[in-house]
C-alpha positions in Angstrom: -16.7 -49.6 40.4 -16.4 -46.7 38.0 -15.1 -46.9 34.5 -11.3 -47.2 34.3 -9.8 -44.0 32.9 -6.6 -44.4 31.0 -4.3 -42.3 28.8 -4.1 -43.0 25.1 -1.1 -42.7 22.8 -2.0 -39.6 20.8 -0.3 -37.2 18.4 -0.8 -33.9 20.2 -0.7 -30.4 18.7 -0.8 -27.2 20.8 -0.8 -23.8 19.0 -1.6 -20.3 20.0 -1.6 -16.8 18.5 1.7 -15.0 18.9 1.5 -11.7 20.8 -2.2 -12.3 21.7 -2.2 -10.1 24.8 -1.0 -7.1 22.9 -3.5 -7.8 20.1 -6.4 -7.9 22.6 -5.2 -4.6 24.2 -5.4 -2.9 20.9 -8.9 -4.1 20.2 -10.2 -2.2 23.2 -10.2 1.0 21.2 -10.5 -0.6 17.7 -13.8 -2.2 16.9 -12.7 -3.2 13.4 -9.6 -4.9 14.9 -11.8 -6.8 17.4 -14.0 -8.0 14.5 -11.0 -9.1 12.6 -9.6 -11.0 15.6 -13.0 -12.8 16.2 -13.1 -13.8 12.5 -9.6 -15.2 12.8 -10.4 -17.2 15.9 -13.6 -18.5 14.3 -11.7 -19.4 11.2 -9.1 -21.3 13.2 -11.8 -23.2 15.0 -13.5 -24.2 11.7 -10.2 -25.4 10.2 -9.2 -27.3 13.3 -12.6 -29.1 13.2 -12.3 -30.3 9.6 -12.3 -34.0 9.0 -13.9 -37.2 10.3 -14.8 -36.5 14.0 -14.0 -40.1 14.8 -10.4 -39.6 13.9 -9.5 -36.7 16.2 -10.4 -34.4 19.1 -10.2 -30.6 19.2 -10.3 -28.2 22.1 -10.2 -24.4 21.8 -9.8 -22.0 24.7 -9.3 -18.3 23.9 -6.4 -18.2 21.4 -5.1 -21.7 22.2 -6.1 -24.8 20.2 -5.3 -28.4 21.0 -5.8 -31.1 18.3 -5.0 -34.7 18.9 -5.2 -37.9 16.9 -4.9 -41.5 18.1 -1.5 -42.7 17.0 -2.8 -45.9 15.6 -5.0 -44.1 13.0 -3.5 -44.7 9.5 -1.7 -41.6 8.3 -2.4 -39.7 11.5 0.7 -37.5 11.3 0.0 -36.6 7.7 -3.6 -35.7 8.5 -2.5 -33.5 11.4 0.3 -31.8 9.6 -2.0 -31.2 6.6 -4.6 -29.6 9.0 -1.8 -27.6 10.6 -0.7 -26.2 7.3 -4.2 -24.9 6.5 -4.4 -23.3 10.0 -1.0 -21.5 9.8 -1.4 -20.2 6.3 -5.1 -19.1 6.7 -4.3 -17.3 9.9 -1.1 -15.7 8.5 -3.2 -14.6 5.5 -5.4 -12.7 8.0 -2.4 -11.0 9.5 -1.8 -13.1 12.6 1.0 -15.5 13.4 0.8 -18.9 15.2 3.4 -20.7 17.3 3.2 -24.2 18.5 4.5 -27.7 19.1 3.5 -31.1 17.9 4.4 -34.2 19.8 3.4 -37.8 20.6 2.6 -39.4 24.0 0.1 -40.1 26.7 -3.0 -37.9 26.5 -6.6 -38.0 27.7 -8.7 -35.9 25.3 -12.5 -35.8 25.5 -15.2 -33.2 24.7 -14.7 -31.7 28.1 -11.1 -32.5 29.2 -7.6 -32.5 27.7 -4.8 -33.5 30.1 -1.6 -35.6 30.0 2.2 -35.5 29.5 1.8 -35.1 25.8 0.0 -31.8 26.3 2.7 -30.6 28.7 5.3 -31.5 26.2 3.5 -29.8 23.3 3.0 -26.6 25.4 6.7 -26.7 26.4 7.7 -26.9 22.7 5.5 -23.9 22.0 6.4 -21.7 24.9 10.1 -22.5 25.5 11.6 -24.1 22.4 9.8 -22.7 19.3 10.6 -19.1 20.2 10.0 -17.7 16.7 6.6 -17.8 15.0 6.8 -21.4 13.9 5.2 -24.7 14.8 7.8 -27.3 15.5 7.7 -31.1 15.3 9.0 -33.2 18.2 11.3 -35.9 16.6 9.3 -38.6 18.4 6.2 -37.7 16.4 7.9 -39.0 13.2 8.0 -42.5 14.7 4.2 -42.8 14.3 4.6 -42.6 10.5 6.9 -45.5 10.5 4.5 -47.7 12.5 1.2 -46.5 11.1 1.5 -45.3 7.5 -1.6 -44.8 5.4 -3.1 -47.8 3.6 -1.8 -46.4 0.2 1.8 -45.7 1.1 4.9 -47.4 2.4 6.3 -45.8 5.6 9.2 -44.1 3.8 6.9 -42.7 1.2 4.5 -41.4 3.9 7.4 -39.7 5.7 8.3 -37.9 2.5 4.7 -36.7 2.2 4.8 -35.3 5.7 8.2 -33.6 5.1 6.9 -31.9 2.0 5.2 -29.5 4.4 8.2 -29.0 6.5 11.7 -27.4 6.7 14.5 -28.2 9.1 15.7 -25.2 11.1 19.2 -24.4 12.3 18.4 -25.9 15.7 17.5 -29.3 14.1 13.8 -29.0 14.6 11.4 -29.5 11.7 8.8 -26.8 11.4 5.9 -26.0 9.0 7.2 -23.8 6.2 4.5 -21.2 5.6 6.7 -19.0 3.3 7.8 -20.9 0.2 5.7 -21.3 -2.9 6.3 -25.1 -2.9 4.8 -25.5 0.6 2.1 -22.9 0.4 0.8 -23.7 -3.1 1.9 -27.2 -3.9 1.7 -28.9 -0.5 -1.0 -26.9 1.3 -3.1 -26.2 -1.8 -3.5 -22.5 -1.7 -4.6 -21.0 -5.0 -1.4 -20.2 -7.0 -2.8 -16.8 -8.0 -3.2 -15.8 -4.3 0.4 -16.4 -3.5 1.7 -12.9 -4.4 -1.0 -11.3 -2.2 -0.2 -13.8 0.6 3.5 -13.0 0.5 2.7 -9.3 0.5 0.8 -9.8 3.8 3.8 -11.6 5.3 6.0 -8.7 4.1 3.8 -6.2 5.9 3.9 -8.2 9.1 7.7 -8.4 9.0 8.1 -4.7 8.2 6.0 -3.7 11.2 7.6 -6.3 13.5 11.1 -5.0 12.7 10.1 -1.6 14.1 9.3 -3.1 17.5 11.5 -1.7 20.4 11.8 -5.1 22.1 15.0 -7.1 21.3 13.1 -10.3 22.1 10.4 -9.4 19.5 12.9 -8.3 16.9 14.6 -11.7 17.0 11.3 -13.3 15.9 10.9 -11.0 12.9 14.6 -11.4 11.9 13.9 -15.1 11.7 10.8 -14.5 9.5 12.8 -12.0 7.3 15.3 -14.7 6.4 12.6 -17.2 5.3 10.7 -14.4 3.5 13.7 -13.5 1.3 14.4 -17.2 0.6 10.8 -17.5 -0.6 10.9 -14.3 -2.6 14.3 -14.9 -4.3 13.2 -17.3 -7.1 10.9 -14.6 -8.4 13.5 -11.9 -8.5 15.3 -11.2 -11.9 13.2 -13.8 -13.8 14.3 -13.4 -17.5 11.9 -11.5 -19.6 11.6 -14.4 -22.1 10.6 -16.8 -19.4 7.3 -18.6 -20.1 5.9 -17.6 -16.7 5.5 -14.0 -17.8 3.1 -15.1 -20.5 1.3 -17.8 -18.5 0.9 -15.5 -15.4 1.4 -11.9 -16.5 2.7 -9.8 -13.6 3.0 -12.7 -11.2 6.7 -12.8 -10.7 7.0 -9.0 -11.1 4.6 -8.5 -8.2 6.7 -10.6 -5.9 10.0 -9.2 -7.1 8.7 -5.7 -6.4 8.1 -6.6 -2.7 10.7 -4.9 -0.4 13.7 -7.1 0.6 13.5 -5.5 4.0 17.3 -6.0 4.4 17.9 -2.5 5.7 15.4 -2.6 8.6 16.5 -6.2 9.4 20.1 -5.0 9.7 19.0 -2.2 12.0 17.1 -4.7 14.1 20.2 -6.9 14.4 22.2 -3.9 15.6 19.5 -3.0 18.1 19.6 -6.6 19.5 23.4 -6.4 19.9 23.1 -3.1 21.7 20.4 -4.4 24.0 22.5 -7.5 24.9 25.6 -5.4 25.5 23.7 -3.4 28.1 22.8 -6.5 30.1 
């Protein structure tokens, strides 16, 4: 008799590049764009592969990445969310956006095969629930923290560490916050001095996205615009005597000088209303 094949209980993350088909079409006549895309895909693969190989499995096909951890590994959710944060920020910094879903359930994940209900659920979260360029966490995934915290922390403390990377959206789902200084710099560990440049990149992505003629696409960038302005707001109108101006000259001013994008966002909202009225 052959070896019995069984599912394992695994935390399962499915992510892909937002708007990948359109990106690929543009690279047909843009050699530099193709090189940038390949670099981003390679970067995503390297980050997804970080860590002790005994702790997780990773599969990449085209722009899609599946990462899974056995649920009984200590601090599995923290490790996966930490890796997710590096992925999302690094790829956004290159000018691309990710969308995905993280769940917990039955999965068979080997070097050659990834299959199971958990993958279906993670893909469902990405394709039909997330909508905006965000990676959302299935509530059931938080249960793994309570049953398998790290050796160093109590379950409640471990949960707080995990949530330091996340923000709860209006639909109740927690998602990785790749906008705010606290998450990008403090939680994810991006160099503080790189944050103004990073936020500038996001600003450019949003500005271009708000010019898209598709109402469905505009909704995604309106979502981004709100979070972008929340992240930018603490650096606007910082008093001249504030110590940060001496410690980091020009830091707050650079962020404050970024466009609010309120006007193009308002026009995008109007365009969406008009499009829906015509249905």
